[in-house]
RODO-2510 file (C-alpha; in nm, 4 decimals, decimal comma):
residues 258
     n   res          X          Y          Z
     1     p    12,7452    10,7050    10,3088
     2     k    13,0869    10,6367    10,3879
     3     s    12,9795    10,5821    10,7624
     4     l    12,7571    10,3065    10,6645
     5     f    13,0310    10,0755    10,4640
     6     f    13,0527     9,8397    10,7909
     7     l    12,7250     9,7456    10,6646
     8     d    12,8219     9,6200    10,3226
     9     d    12,8671     9,2186    10,3814
    10     e    12,5785     9,1993    10,5719
    11     l    12,3284     9,3584    10,3683
    12     k    12,4739     9,1809    10,0362
    13     k    12,4069     8,8515    10,2208
    14     i    12,0641     8,9591    10,2616
    15     i    12,0303     9,0457     9,8771
    16     t    12,2068     8,7733     9,7298
    17     k    11,9506     8,5121     9,8990
    18     d    11,7023     8,6687     9,6257
    19     a    11,9117     8,7764     9,3595
    20     n    12,1338     8,6092     9,1389
    21     r    12,2290     8,7703     8,8668
    22     g    12,2142     9,1463     8,7902
    23     k    12,2960     9,4430     8,9521
    24     i    12,1123     9,6046     9,2826
    25     d    12,1437     9,9319     9,4273
    26     i    12,0479     9,9977     9,8146
    27     f    11,9751    10,3491     9,9560
    28     i    11,9234    10,4014    10,3032
    29     d    11,8028    10,7550    10,3913
    30     i    11,8061    10,7906    10,7790
    31     k    11,4897    11,0179    10,8717
    32     s    11,5067    10,9694    11,2786
    33     k    11,6134    11,2483    11,5050
    34     g    11,7346    11,0479    11,7575
    35     i    12,0169    10,8906    11,4765
    36     y    12,3225    11,1182    11,3472
    37     d    12,6914    11,0048    11,2552
    38     m    12,8038    11,3130    11,4244
    39     s    12,7830    11,4707    11,7275
    40     l    12,8682    11,8239    11,9130
    41     e    13,0947    11,8445    12,1898
    42     i    13,0772    12,1615    12,4196
    43     d    13,4384    12,2635    12,6230
    44     y    13,2100    12,3647    12,9277
    45     s    13,5604    12,4772    13,0802
    46     l    13,6182    12,7093    12,8268
    47     l    13,2519    12,8441    12,7916
    48     d    13,2473    12,8974    13,1522
    49     l    13,5764    13,0937    13,1252
    50     y    13,5018    13,3551    12,8664
    51     k    13,1172    13,3625    13,0779
    52     n    13,3299    13,5261    13,3955
    53     n    13,5367    13,7478    13,2061
    54     l    13,2822    13,7984    12,8786
    55     n    13,2065    14,2169    13,0685
    56     v    13,5806    14,2634    13,0769
    57     l    13,6114    14,1337    12,7252
    58     i    13,3366    14,3762    12,5779
    59     e    13,4648    14,6623    12,7946
    60     y    13,8554    14,5752    12,7458
    61     l    13,8076    14,5669    12,3410
    62     k    13,5529    14,8110    12,2957
    63     i    13,3080    14,5486    12,1342
    64     d    12,9598    14,6462    12,0914
    65     n    12,6524    14,5319    12,3989
    66     n    12,5206    14,3719    12,0896
    67     f    12,7952    14,0864    12,0646
    68     q    12,6159    13,7663    12,0300
    69     i    12,7213    13,3802    12,0866
    70     f    12,7265    13,3076    11,7607
    71     d    13,0473    13,5640    11,7216
    72     l    13,2073    13,3864    12,0145
    73     l    13,1711    13,0813    11,9012
    74     a    13,3231    13,2213    11,5004
    75     y    13,6082    13,3961    11,7263
    76     d    13,7158    13,0244    11,9300
    77     k    13,6173    12,7038    11,7779
    78     d    13,7443    12,5294    12,0426
    79     i    13,4373    12,6099    12,2467
    80     l    13,1899    12,3890    11,9819
    81     s    13,3179    12,0996    11,7564
    82     s    13,1935    11,7960    11,6071
    83     k    13,2805    11,4503    11,6322
    84     r    13,1981    11,1795    11,3883
    85     v    12,9897    10,9020    11,5650
    86     d    13,0645    10,5209    11,5211
    87     l    12,7117    10,3668    11,3985
    88     s    12,8624    10,0189    11,4303
    89     e    12,8055    10,0259    11,7744
    90     n    12,4525    10,1672    11,7692
    91     e    12,2722     9,8567    11,8194
    92     l    11,9352     9,9988    11,7533
    93     f    12,0102    10,1088    11,4323
    94     v    12,2446     9,8479    11,2891
    95     t    11,8952     9,6336    11,3668
    96     s    11,6931     9,8751    11,2077
    97     c    11,8676     9,8494    10,8634
    98     i    11,9472     9,5002    10,8700
    99     e    11,5291     9,4690    10,9245
   100     c    11,4596     9,7332    10,6717
   101     v    11,6553     9,5533    10,4063
   102     t    11,5515     9,2214    10,4455
   103     k    11,2180     9,3491    10,4129
   104     a    11,2425     9,5342    10,1341
   105     s    11,4085     9,2653     9,9860
   106     s    11,1560     9,0291    10,0464
   107     n    10,9124     9,2629     9,9187
   108     f    11,1392     9,2805     9,6097
   109     l    11,1661     8,8738     9,5348
   110     e    10,7271     8,8716     9,5839
   111     m    10,7542     9,1427     9,2877
   112     r    10,9872     8,9630     9,1093
   113     i    10,8218     8,6533     9,1161
   114     q    10,4927     8,8173     8,9807
   115     e    10,6595     8,9683     8,7028
   116     g    10,7892     8,6108     8,6133
   117     y    10,4564     8,4282     8,6110
   118     n    10,3754     8,7880     8,3511
   119     i    10,6777     8,7231     8,1802
   120     e    10,6384     8,3362     8,1389
   121     y    10,3000     8,3819     7,9996
   122     d    10,4059     8,6217     7,7429
   123     l    10,7141     8,4143     7,6394
   124     n    10,4671     8,1365     7,5642
   125     t    10,2325     8,3445     7,3448
   126     k    10,5507     8,4211     7,1829
   127     l    10,6662     8,0717     7,1009
   128     k    10,3249     7,9707     7,0000
   129     e    10,3209     8,2310     6,7521
   130     l    10,6592     8,1135     6,6425
   131     s    10,5315     7,7651     6,6069
   132     l    10,2397     7,8658     6,4190
   133     i    10,4262     8,0726     6,1583
   134     l    10,7189     7,7775     6,1237
   135     d    10,3995     7,5413     6,0289
   136     k    10,3023     7,7876     5,7619
   137     i    10,7165     7,7985     5,6365
   138     e    10,6966     7,4088     5,6226
   139     l    10,4268     7,3946     5,4077
   140     v    10,5555     7,6662     5,1727
   141     a    10,8697     7,5562     5,1738
   142     k    10,7338     7,2008     5,0101
   143     d    10,5748     7,3501     4,7406
   144     v    10,8805     7,6090     4,7070
   145     v    11,1496     7,3037     4,6693
   146     n    10,8852     7,1076     4,4216
   147     a    10,8743     7,3944     4,1816
   148     n    11,2273     7,4356     4,1637
   149     v    11,3113     7,0970     4,1185
   150     n    11,0804     7,0403     3,8532
   151     s    11,1962     7,3546     3,6891
   152     l    11,5626     7,1923     3,6862
   153     k    11,4036     6,8733     3,5619
   154     e    11,2536     7,0780     3,2782
   155     r    11,5664     7,2531     3,2132
   156     i    11,7492     6,9146     3,2004
   157     l    11,5233     6,7643     2,9403
   158     e    11,5301     7,0544     2,7309
   159     i    11,9482     7,0173     2,7285
   160     l    11,8947     6,6085     2,6975
   161     n    11,6985     6,6740     2,3737
   162     q    11,9623     6,8857     2,1961
   163     d    12,1877     6,7261     1,9574
   164     n    12,5198     6,5968     2,0288
   165     v    12,4717     6,6436     2,4066
   166     k    12,7127     6,3933     2,6271
   167     l    12,5298     6,3548     2,9911
   168     d    12,7610     6,2003     3,3034
   169     e    12,4179     6,0616     3,4697
   170     d    12,6331     6,0444     3,8032
   171     r    12,7476     6,4013     3,8021
   172     l    12,3881     6,4775     3,7135
   173     i    12,2554     6,3219     3,9881
   174     n    12,5044     6,4546     4,2248
   175     e    12,4306     6,8113     4,0890
   176     i    12,0769     6,7567     4,1425
   177     v    12,0852     6,6382     4,4967
   178     f    12,3418     6,9222     4,5863
   179     y    12,0837     7,1793     4,4421
   180     t    11,7617     7,0161     4,6089
   181     d    11,9840     6,9940     4,9582
   182     k    12,0759     7,3510     4,9031
   183     l    11,7381     7,4659     4,8656
   184     s    11,5927     7,2666     5,1325
   185     i    11,5436     7,4144     5,5028
   186     d    11,4388     7,0960     5,6537
   187     e    11,7195     7,0786     5,8979
   188     e    11,6878     7,4420     6,0547
   189     i    11,3233     7,3946     6,0416
   190     v    11,3568     7,0682     6,2834
   191     r    11,6249     7,2733     6,4726
   192     l    11,4026     7,5286     6,5757
   193     k    11,1080     7,3255     6,6648
   194     s    11,3440     7,1821     6,8972
   195     h    11,4845     7,5081     7,0407
   196     i    11,1145     7,6062     7,1038
   197     n    11,0359     7,2920     7,2719
   198     l    11,3340     7,3507     7,4767
   199     f    11,2504     7,6662     7,6003
   200     k    10,9185     7,5682     7,6636
   201     n    11,1224     7,3400     7,8851
   202     i    11,3110     7,5526     8,0661
   203     l    11,0966     7,8014     8,1475
   204     v    10,9131     7,5496     8,3623
   205     d    11,2049     7,4936     8,6042
   206     d    11,2346     7,6659     8,8899
   207     i    11,6205     7,7445     8,8703
   208     s    11,7906     8,0127     8,7442
   209     s    11,7292     8,0135     8,3674
   210     g    11,8250     8,3398     8,2539
   211     k    12,1806     8,2795     8,0504
   212     k    12,0198     7,9268     7,9292
   213     l    11,7354     8,1507     7,7277
   214     d    11,9158     8,3929     7,6155
   215     f    12,1508     8,1486     7,4672
   216     l    11,8454     7,9555     7,2996
   217     i    11,7235     8,3191     7,1574
   218     q    12,0550     8,3131     6,9898
   219     e    12,0398     7,9846     6,7877
   220     m    11,6880     8,0560     6,7102
   221     n    11,8106     8,4194     6,5145
   222     r    12,0679     8,2210     6,3461
   223     e    11,8175     7,9517     6,2736
   224     t    11,5573     8,1908     6,1468
   225     n    11,8695     8,3897     5,9486
   226     t    11,9722     8,0723     5,7367
   227     i    11,6120     7,9534     5,6361
   228     g    11,5858     8,3451     5,5051
   229     s    11,9177     8,3329     5,3054
   230     k    11,8048     8,0204     5,1716
   231     s    11,4485     8,0936     5,0486
   232     a    11,3692     8,2676     4,7767
   233     s    11,0192     8,3084     4,8573
   234     i    10,8040     8,5960     4,9267
   235     d    10,5847     8,4241     5,1316
   236     i    10,9103     8,3080     5,3522
   237     t    11,0649     8,6118     5,3407
   238     n    10,7842     8,7836     5,4993
   239     f    10,7331     8,5408     5,7462
   240     i    11,0927     8,5159     5,8593
   241     i    11,0621     8,9133     5,9106
   242     e    10,7401     8,8448     6,1606
   243     m    10,9411     8,5585     6,3156
   244     k    11,2390     8,7969     6,3709
   245     s    11,0410     9,0598     6,5183
   246     i    10,9093     8,7877     6,7302
   247     i    11,2484     8,6688     6,8288
   248     e    11,3932     9,0522     6,9528
   249     k    11,0655     9,0947     7,1573
   250     m    11,1824     8,7500     7,3466
   251     r    11,5153     8,8545     7,3615
   252     e    11,4414     9,1620     7,5284
   253     q    11,1571     8,9717     7,8058
   254     v    11,4816     8,7273     7,8657
   255     q    11,7400     9,0180     7,9741
   256     n    11,4417     9,0444     8,3059
   257     i    11,4906     8,6552     8,3774
   258     e    11,7208     8,5972     8,6214
***
């Protein structure tokens, strides 16, 4: 409520000690009967005036004897008025709010620490899964490249065996190198392994690492997509689908890391 805006700066200091990223909303519900941000003021002199002249008024105005105090209050609102109390001057209230939010922030931090351990375990498990799949891709990729190179060699030999074929050996060698480089996914695999190792190291650090991990997830996704686009192997395609699913789950978890 607006009456508690004066606590904003103090409460922000408390919260930012335990949280540096994301948005946190604080809801304060006042249940104590002894603390209000409104008070009632009674004009006793005016009330006495009505009291002393009430019978005269009833007779003169020919009002029913069942006249209620609420009728009087409705008739003259100056008798009873409300006034907003400045809660910032209530030392007990201010102290209670600060203590309550401090305790809530401390409990929040403990919960996040436990959640952090669970997320770390889950991410490490997924990193192991990625490494295993990457090892399988590496094995399959070698066979795929060798098969494609052998197929290319056979095709070249067929052409060479034809009559009247003139061959530029330098160009042929360059084309073969270009072709094999285009098929090779060695660089992507090396980079992915590097990203996985870096991811593990960042998880161990006791510093804010959410943004770093989020960036690494993007890089891992990019390398995985490149491998998928380079390979025509069904086996590798299936591995890539599995890896992308794991990386997406990791991305969702990383959003919960400060």
